[in-house]
N, C-alpha and C positions, 0 to 999 in steps of 0.2 A: 896270746888271751886279748879278748875285745877289751878296749878301754872302759867301757862301760861296765863289764864284768869286775875288771881291776879296781874301778873306782868303788863299787858296790862292796868289794871285799875289804877294801880299805876301810869304808865306813863301818862294816861290820865289826873289824878289829878294833877300832876307835871305840865302838859302843861297848865292846866286850871289856876293854881296859877300864872304861867309866864304870860299869856295874861292879867292879872288883875293888874298887877305891871309896872312901867315904868322899862325899861332895861339899864344897863350900856352898852357902847359901847366901844371898842378899834379898833385902826387903827395899820395895820401891813403894812410898806412901804418897798418896795423891788426895784430894779433896774428894774424890769418887771411892775411896777405899785403898787398901794396901794389896801389894803382889808380892809373893815371894818367889824367887827363882834359884834354882840349882844350876850352879856353873858346871860345864863340862871339864873333867880332868883332861880330855884329849885336846883340849885348847888352853894349854897352860898359860901362854903369854897374855891373851885376853883375859883368862880367869885372875890373874896375879894382877893385871893391870887395873880390872875393876874393883878389886878388893882394897888394892892400894888407895885408888881415888875416893871410894867409899869411906875408908877410915879416915881419910884427911879431912872429910866434909865437903869435897869438891862439887857434889851434885846438889847439896842443899839450896833450895829456892831458885834452882834452875827450871826451865820451861819445857813442856812438850810444845815444841816451836812448829812442827810439821806434822799434821793429822790428816790421812787420807782414809775415808771409810771404806771398807772392804779390802784395804790393802796393808797399813801400818801405822803406828804412832812412833814419831821419834824426838828425842830429846838429847841433852848433854852437851848442848853449846854453852860455853861459858859466859859468852857475850849475852845470853838470854836473861841473866840476873838483873833484875830493875830495868829491863829493856823497855823502851819507849814503845807505844802502841804501832807506830809506824816502821820502827826499826827493823831492817832486813836481818835475819839470822840463818845460821846454817853454816858458817865458815870458820868458826871459833874452835879452838882446841887447846890442849896443854902445851904445845910446841913440838911434839913428836908424833910418830905413827907407830902402829903395831904390825908386825909382820902377818901376813895372811895364814890362818890355819883353817883353811876351807875344807868342808867335807859333809857335815851334818845338813840335813834337809830343812826347809823352811815350813814348819808346821805352825798350825795356829798356836800362840803362846810362846813361841820361841823368842830367844833374845841375840840379837845380832848386831854387828858392827857397822856402822855407816863409813862411807869412804868415798874419796873422788872417783869418778868414773873416766873413762877415755884414755888416750893415748898418755895422759899426763901422769897416770899410775898404772903402769904395765905390770906390776908386781902384786897389783890389788891389794896393797896395804891399807889397813884400816885407820880410821880416824883415832886419835889417842883417847877421846872421851865420848864421842856421838854413838849413840845406840839406837836402835830401833825395835819394837815389840811386835811381831806379826799379827795381824788379824787374819786377813785373806779372806777365802771363802772356800766351800765345798769344791773339790775338783773331780772332774769324771776320768774313767780309764782312758778315754781319747785324748783327753788334754795330756794326761801323763805320758801316753805314747808319744805325742808330738814333741814333748819336752825331752823324751828319751832320745828321738831321733835328732832333734837339733843340736843337743848338747853332748851326745855320745855317751850317756849314762844309762844305768839300769837301776830301777826302783825294784826293791824286794817285795814280797808279797805282804809284808807287815806295813812297809811304808806306803804302799798303795791303799791299803786299808785305812791307815790312819788319815792319809790326804782326802779320801772319800768320807770319812767320818766326821773329822772336824775341820778339815780344810787347811788352807794355808796359802803360800805363794810360790809355788814350784818354779816359776819363771826366774827366780833370784837363786835358784840351787846352782851351787859350783861358781857363783860369782861373788859372794859375799861370805863373811865368817859368821857362822852360828856358834855362840858359845855358852848357851844355857836354855833353860826351858822353865816354865811356870809350873809352880807347885800347888799354890793356892791364889785365888783372885782373877780367875779367867774373865769373870764378868766386869771386872774394872777395865778391861781392854775394850769391851764393847762400849762401856759408858764413855771413856776418853774419845774413842772413834765416832760416836755421835753427836759430839760438840758442834756448834756452828764455826765455821771457818771463814776467814777473809781471802781474797785472791793471794795466792802464795801459799795456801794451806795453813797458815798460822791461826789458831783459835782466837775469836773475837775476844773471849773473856780468858785470861791467862790460866793455864793447867800447870801448876807448880809441883814439883817433886823433892822428895827428901830420900836418900839412899844410903842405908847402913847395912853393915855386915851381920848376919843372924848367927852364922857359925862358920 
């Protein structure tokens, strides 16, 4: 079996498992509005870690410290709480990593775990707290074909249709763990992504968050 077909099969099975179980939800509050995300049951380590941290109030008053329009918005660094304007951010965490649970695509509105790249992290373990929300852009069949070829994966017809309709960042597929998707507040992503940023992609004016468990 081709590796791409096998991966596609695995993703289909994971999605089927998700559809048969109730899903936990979190709310991310910002000055631009609120976003509600469903967390995937197919990524239980990331789901449970996010719920744990949210219940502890870990994310409250942290910043979206990295914003790249047309790509994603990232937050969850504990060092960003009350950070000085010139402070470099992006390396903080709770002192542990989360094992990779890679499989779901990076559609617009998906919730994914940040991680260290390169040879220092060959197992692609996720940051213990930092996450990003995908904005991305609409993707063509030609681009998806190229990603299939380079990554050895196969997108289903439904996945292709979704990438072409709402967009995303397929270049990140099979590299990072996607562990949830937005239910309400898609416009908030665009509002955050549109803020003015300084060199290093940090917003000039702080964009704070509060994360809580909805159910």
